[in-house]
C-alpha positions in Angstrom: 0.0 0.0 0.0 2.0 3.1 -1.3 5.2 1.5 0.0 4.3 2.2 3.6 5.3 -0.5 6.1 4.1 -1.1 9.6 6.5 1.4 11.3 5.5 4.2 8.9 1.8 3.6 9.4 2.3 3.6 13.2 4.2 6.9 13.0 1.4 8.4 10.9 -1.3 7.2 13.4 0.6 8.6 16.4 0.8 12.0 14.6 -2.9 12.0 13.8 -3.7 11.1 17.5 -1.4 14.0 18.7 -3.0 16.5 16.2 -6.7 15.5 16.7 -6.8 13.8 20.1 -8.0 10.3 20.8 -11.6 11.3 21.6 -12.1 13.3 18.5 -10.8 10.6 16.1 -13.9 8.4 16.7 -16.2 11.3 16.0 -14.4 12.2 12.8 -14.5 8.5 11.7 -18.2 8.4 12.4 -18.9 11.5 10.4 -16.9 10.2 7.5 -18.8 6.9 7.6 -22.2 8.7 7.7 -21.0 10.9 4.8 -20.0 7.9 2.7 -23.3 6.2 3.5 -25.3 9.2 2.4 -23.2 9.5 -0.8 -23.8 5.8 -1.6 -27.7 6.2 -0.9 -27.7 9.3 -3.1 -26.0 7.5 -6.0 -28.3 4.4 -5.6 -31.5 6.6 -5.6 -30.3 8.5 -8.6 -29.8 5.2 -10.5 -33.4 4.2 -9.8 -35.1 7.5 -10.5 -35.9 8.7 -14.0 -34.9 12.2 -14.8 -37.9 14.6 -14.9 -37.0 16.1 -18.2 -37.4 12.9 -20.2 -40.9 11.9 -21.4 -42.2 8.6 -20.2 -41.6 5.7 -22.5 -44.6 4.0 -24.1 -43.7 0.3 -24.5 -46.9 -0.5 -26.5 -45.5 1.3 -29.6 -43.0 -0.6 -31.7 
């Protein structure tokens, strides 16, 4: 993964904990998760909805 080993990842995690604090990291992760979930739901609902500017398709005509 990008040439990062375990020691490098641990250093990055320690720096993140120092900058944001241990309590705030859980809150940030939860907000990111809910944002990703909302994005996926928005994409899924957009795929199932028909655009309003297109006329309905009449399947009886050939």
